[in-house]
C-alpha positions, -999 to +999 in steps of 0.1 A: -112+157+047-110+121+031-095+098+048-085+059+039-077+034+063-061-006+055-061-038+081-042-068+068-043-103+079-012-111+077-002-147+077+004-168+099+038-185+087+046-147+087+040-137+122+067-123+140+087-118+106+106-087+093+094-071+061+077-043+043+047-030+040+042-012+006+008+008-006+001+012-049-024+039-061-032+033-093-054+072-106-066+078-135-041+044-153-008+060-137+005+039-110+019+060-078+035+041-047+036+059-011+077+065+004+088+061+039+080+096+040+045+093+034+047+109+001+035+090-031+057+089-059+052+073-095+059+045-091+065+020-132+051-012-122+085-028-121+086-042-086+122-037-075+121+001-078+085-007-056+096+011-027+083+004+007+062+029+033+072+012+065+096-020+074+081-037+105+083-071+124+047-086+115+018-089+140-007-113+128-031-078+118-013-044+103-037-017+104-025+016+075-028+047+068-032+051+037-046+088+027-055+118+047-046+141+017-068+133-010-096+162-007-081+181-035-081+150-065-111+145-081-113+110-100-115+071-101-088+063-077-076+016-069-053+011-035-037-024-034-017-033-004+009-053-003+039-067+021+073-091+021+093-104+038+123-097+026+121-131+002+114-112-024+076-120-027+050-092-027+019-109-005-015-088-017-047-083-021-060-101-050-084-068-051-082-037-049-100-015-025-120+008-050-137+045-046-145+078-064-134+112-052-160+139-072 
């Protein structure tokens, strides 16, 4: 089984704010977003349709479980984690988490 987790540092100005966490996986050139049920769904790249994986009040660090079910899927993956504070601005890692599954 493959388990992937990410840890994001929240901007100090956003600590204590309420908002959403987003997880986007790029696999074989297609985009998928994790929804609040923990399932990945196809995503068209439009920020308006991006489902939040979790609504939370931000601490200084957020630990996120990204995947526990990718063992049957071979290929190249790139993962982006983002958050917002309800202001319509996504804050995300500039370089994706990248890995391959054989």
